[in-house]
VMD Tcl script that draws the C-alpha trace (Angstrom):
set ca {
  {-34.52 95.45 38.44}
  {-35.81 93.42 41.81}
  {-34.32 90.13 40.08}
  {-31.13 91.30 39.83}
  {-30.14 92.19 43.05}
  {-31.78 88.59 44.18}
  {-29.20 87.26 41.98}
  {-26.68 89.41 43.36}
  {-27.57 88.33 46.90}
  {-27.87 84.63 46.15}
  {-24.48 85.19 44.37}
  {-22.63 87.09 47.47}
  {-24.43 84.54 49.86}
  {-22.80 81.61 47.43}
  {-18.99 83.30 47.66}
  {-19.07 83.66 51.40}
  {-20.35 80.22 51.61}
  {-17.50 78.59 49.57}
  {-15.28 81.15 51.21}
  {-16.02 79.77 54.89}
  {-16.24 75.94 53.53}
  {-12.67 76.47 52.90}
  {-11.66 74.96 56.34}
  {-7.92 76.52 56.45}
  {-7.13 78.64 59.63}
  {-7.06 82.37 59.15}
  {-3.97 85.17 59.94}
  {-5.55 85.63 63.45}
  {-5.62 81.67 64.12}
  {-2.23 81.25 62.11}
  {-0.81 83.99 64.36}
  {-2.31 82.62 67.88}
  {-1.40 79.41 67.63}
  {2.56 80.80 66.48}
  {2.19 82.99 69.84}
  {1.21 79.88 71.41}
  {3.90 78.22 70.04}
  {6.91 80.28 70.77}
  {5.59 80.96 74.61}
  {5.73 77.09 74.34}
  {9.46 77.26 74.05}
  {9.85 79.45 76.58}
  {10.05 82.69 74.52}
  {8.32 86.07 76.19}
  {6.99 88.41 74.11}
  {9.00 91.64 73.05}
  {12.24 90.48 73.05}
  {14.24 89.71 70.35}
  {13.97 85.58 70.93}
  {10.48 85.76 70.59}
  {10.59 87.94 67.52}
  {12.80 85.86 65.96}
  {10.68 82.85 66.29}
  {7.72 84.17 65.41}
  {9.39 85.15 62.32}
  {10.74 81.80 61.38}
  {6.99 80.63 61.93}
  {5.68 83.23 59.43}
  {8.31 82.22 57.01}
  {7.37 78.34 57.45}
  {3.70 79.46 56.73}
  {4.51 81.03 53.57}
  {6.55 78.10 52.95}
  {3.44 75.79 53.24}
  {1.54 75.87 49.42}
  {-2.20 75.84 51.71}
  {-1.16 78.93 53.64}
  {-3.85 81.39 52.61}
  {-1.70 84.75 53.14}
  {-0.12 83.70 49.92}
  {-3.52 84.93 48.36}
  {-3.09 88.18 50.12}
  {0.53 89.06 49.61}
  {1.43 87.25 45.97}
  {4.71 89.76 46.30}
  {6.04 87.33 49.15}
  {5.61 83.88 47.54}
  {8.89 83.79 45.79}
  {10.81 85.95 48.35}
  {9.47 86.22 51.64}
  {12.33 88.38 53.02}
  {11.52 91.11 50.42}
}
mol new
graphics top color blue
foreach p $ca { graphics top sphere $p radius 0.5 }
foreach p [lrange $ca 0 end-1] q [lrange $ca 1 end] { graphics top cylinder $p $q radius 0.2 }
display resetview
């Protein structure tokens, strides 16, 4: 029983390490980058133009094959507007 628990712990540790090593930005990091980009364009949070900017950047991310959100939301891969 103790050996099984130890094997599970090692497996979980390896999975956690591989996830950390992927090097891709998290969804929160992408959102922060998008926010900075839109504000850099002069858009103010809470305005329609800011929302449109954020939505366009999100669509751009979904078109990027390396976007981790595609793994979380596979239904958006083919048609991000649905």
